[in-house]
C-alpha positions as CSV (number, residue, x, y, z in Angstrom):
1,M,-26.4,-110.5,52.8
2,K,-29.1,-109.1,55.0
3,I,-29.7,-109.5,58.8
4,K,-30.9,-112.9,59.8
5,I,-32.7,-113.5,63.1
6,L,-31.4,-116.8,64.5
7,M,-33.0,-116.8,68.0
8,D,-36.1,-115.0,69.2
9,E,-37.1,-114.4,72.9
10,K,-38.6,-117.8,73.3
11,A,-35.6,-119.6,71.8
12,I,-33.3,-117.7,74.1
13,A,-35.4,-118.6,77.1
14,R,-35.4,-122.3,76.0
15,A,-31.6,-122.3,75.6
16,L,-31.1,-120.8,79.1
17,A,-33.5,-123.4,80.6
18,R,-31.5,-126.2,78.9
19,I,-28.2,-124.7,80.1
20,A,-29.6,-124.4,83.6
21,H,-30.5,-128.1,83.6
22,E,-27.1,-129.1,82.2
23,I,-25.4,-127.1,84.9
24,L,-27.5,-128.7,87.7
25,E,-26.9,-132.1,86.3
26,R,-23.1,-131.7,85.9
27,N,-22.7,-130.1,89.4
28,K,-25.3,-132.3,91.2
29,G,-27.3,-129.3,92.3
30,T,-26.3,-125.8,93.5
31,D,-23.9,-126.6,96.3
32,G,-20.8,-124.4,95.9
33,L,-22.0,-122.7,92.7
34,V,-21.4,-119.0,92.0
35,I,-22.6,-117.4,88.8
36,L,-20.6,-114.6,87.3
37,G,-21.6,-112.7,84.2
38,I,-19.3,-110.8,81.9
39,P,-20.8,-107.3,81.4
40,T,-22.8,-106.2,79.6
41,R,-25.0,-108.9,78.1
42,G,-23.2,-111.8,79.8
43,Y,-24.2,-110.3,83.1
44,E,-27.9,-109.9,82.0
45,L,-27.9,-113.6,80.8
46,A,-26.3,-114.6,84.1
47,R,-29.2,-112.9,85.9
48,R,-31.7,-114.8,83.8
49,L,-29.8,-118.1,84.2
50,K,-29.7,-117.6,88.0
51,A,-33.4,-117.1,88.1
52,V,-34.1,-120.3,86.2
53,I,-31.7,-122.3,88.4
54,D,-33.1,-120.8,91.6
55,A,-36.7,-121.7,90.5
56,I,-35.7,-125.3,89.7
57,E,-33.8,-125.9,92.9
58,N,-35.6,-123.5,95.2
59,S,-32.1,-121.9,95.9
60,D,-30.4,-118.6,96.0
61,V,-27.1,-119.0,94.0
62,P,-24.7,-116.1,94.4
63,L,-24.6,-113.8,91.4
64,G,-22.0,-111.3,90.4
65,A,-20.0,-109.8,87.5
66,V,-16.4,-110.1,86.4
67,D,-15.2,-107.3,84.2
68,A,-12.3,-108.4,81.9
69,T,-11.7,-104.9,80.4
70,L,-8.3,-104.2,82.1
71,Y,-7.1,-107.7,81.5
72,R,-7.6,-107.7,77.8
73,D,-4.5,-108.2,75.6
74,D,-5.5,-105.3,73.3
75,V,-5.8,-102.6,76.0
76,G,-2.6,-100.9,75.0
77,I,-3.2,-101.0,71.3
78,K,-6.7,-99.7,71.1
79,K,-7.1,-96.1,70.0
80,T,-9.6,-95.3,72.8
81,Q,-9.1,-96.3,76.4
82,P,-11.6,-98.8,77.6
83,T,-14.0,-98.0,80.5
84,L,-14.7,-100.4,83.3
85,K,-18.2,-101.8,83.3
86,K,-18.9,-103.8,86.5
87,M,-16.9,-105.9,88.9
88,D,-18.9,-107.5,91.6
89,I,-17.9,-110.7,93.2
90,P,-20.3,-111.1,96.1
91,V,-18.8,-114.1,97.9
92,S,-15.4,-115.7,98.2
93,I,-14.7,-117.8,95.1
94,D,-12.1,-120.0,96.9
95,D,-13.1,-123.7,96.4
96,K,-16.3,-122.7,94.6
97,K,-17.6,-123.9,91.2
98,V,-17.7,-120.7,89.2
99,I,-20.1,-120.5,86.2
100,M,-18.9,-117.7,83.9
101,V,-21.6,-116.5,81.5
102,D,-21.1,-114.5,78.3
103,D,-23.3,-113.8,75.3
104,V,-21.1,-114.7,72.4
105,L,-17.9,-116.9,72.3
106,F,-15.7,-115.8,69.4
107,T,-11.9,-115.7,69.6
108,G,-11.7,-116.7,73.3
109,R,-9.8,-113.6,74.3
110,T,-12.5,-112.1,76.4
111,I,-12.9,-115.3,78.3
112,R,-9.1,-115.6,78.9
113,A,-9.1,-112.0,80.2
114,A,-12.1,-112.8,82.5
115,M,-10.3,-115.8,83.9
116,N,-7.2,-113.7,84.6
117,A,-9.4,-111.1,86.4
118,L,-11.1,-113.8,88.4
119,M,-7.9,-115.3,89.6
120,D,-7.1,-112.0,91.4
121,F,-10.1,-112.7,93.6
122,G,-9.2,-116.3,94.7
123,R,-8.8,-119.8,93.6
124,P,-12.0,-121.5,92.5
125,L,-12.4,-125.2,92.5
126,S,-13.4,-125.0,88.8
127,I,-14.4,-122.4,86.2
128,Q,-17.1,-123.5,83.8
129,L,-18.2,-121.4,80.8
130,A,-21.8,-120.9,79.7
131,V,-22.5,-118.9,76.5
132,L,-25.6,-118.2,74.6
133,V,-23.9,-118.4,71.2
134,D,-20.7,-120.1,70.1
135,R,-19.8,-118.6,66.6
136,G,-16.4,-120.4,66.2
137,H,-13.2,-118.7,65.0
138,R,-11.2,-119.4,68.2
139,E,-7.7,-117.8,68.5
140,L,-7.1,-119.4,71.9
141,P,-7.9,-122.9,73.2
142,I,-11.1,-121.9,75.0
143,K,-14.2,-124.1,74.8
144,A,-17.6,-123.5,76.4
145,D,-19.0,-126.2,78.8
146,Y,-22.6,-125.0,78.0
147,V,-23.8,-123.6,74.7
148,G,-27.2,-122.3,73.9
149,K,-26.6,-122.4,70.1
150,N,-23.7,-123.1,67.8
151,I,-23.8,-120.6,64.9
152,P,-21.2,-121.1,62.2
153,T,-20.3,-117.7,60.8
154,S,-18.0,-116.0,58.4
155,L,-15.4,-113.5,59.5
156,K,-17.4,-111.0,57.4
157,E,-20.4,-111.5,59.7
158,G,-21.2,-110.2,63.2
159,V,-23.3,-111.9,65.8
160,K,-25.4,-109.6,68.0
161,V,-27.3,-110.7,71.1
162,K,-30.0,-108.2,71.9
163,L,-31.7,-108.3,75.3
164,L,-34.6,-106.3,76.7
165,E,-32.6,-105.1,79.6
166,T,-29.9,-103.5,77.4
167,D,-31.4,-103.1,73.9
168,G,-35.1,-103.0,74.2
169,S,-35.6,-106.2,72.1
170,C,-34.7,-109.8,72.6
171,E,-33.1,-111.8,69.8
172,V,-29.9,-113.0,68.3
173,V,-29.0,-111.8,64.8
174,V,-26.3,-112.4,62.3
175,E,-25.5,-109.4,60.1
176,P,-22.8,-108.3,57.6
177,L,-20.0,-106.4,59.2
178,K,-19.4,-102.8,58.0
179,E,-15.8,-102.0,57.1
180,V,-15.4,-100.0,60.4
181,D,-16.5,-103.1,62.4
182,K,-13.9,-105.3,60.8
183,K,-10.9,-103.4,62.2
């Protein structure tokens, strides 16, 4: 199997625009919204999503980052110690509608860890999950509220989101995993 490009820059932008409209519809505007991205690419997608929402509503929704690294259930079993990326919660999340943003939803473990981290900062009214890609294979009962694209995959495949801000290109690809990646 070779690398397949599933979304280009325009498809990513369209997916984020659709997600923005769905968020605004469900929440009846931006009142009480806070957008938090999971670093690295989830945060960059959250920045883009915020820009779309702000342009539609002429608003300034608070944006931050929630780093789930130290809350992961595999911290103690990994060979190398993880490094913190970015934790920035700019406003109180008490009684707010938090939109958590990530690039790829896979097993659900990163989202669970991010929710645990978030709870150390307050008690939100709700937590809603927006992801660019849902690839299936859940190990925990986690479901995204907003999905850019559902991409059924094999466990022998990897899904990579590449963004200009972090990778110099903008696309979503599916590629075969190398033996090292499978472990």
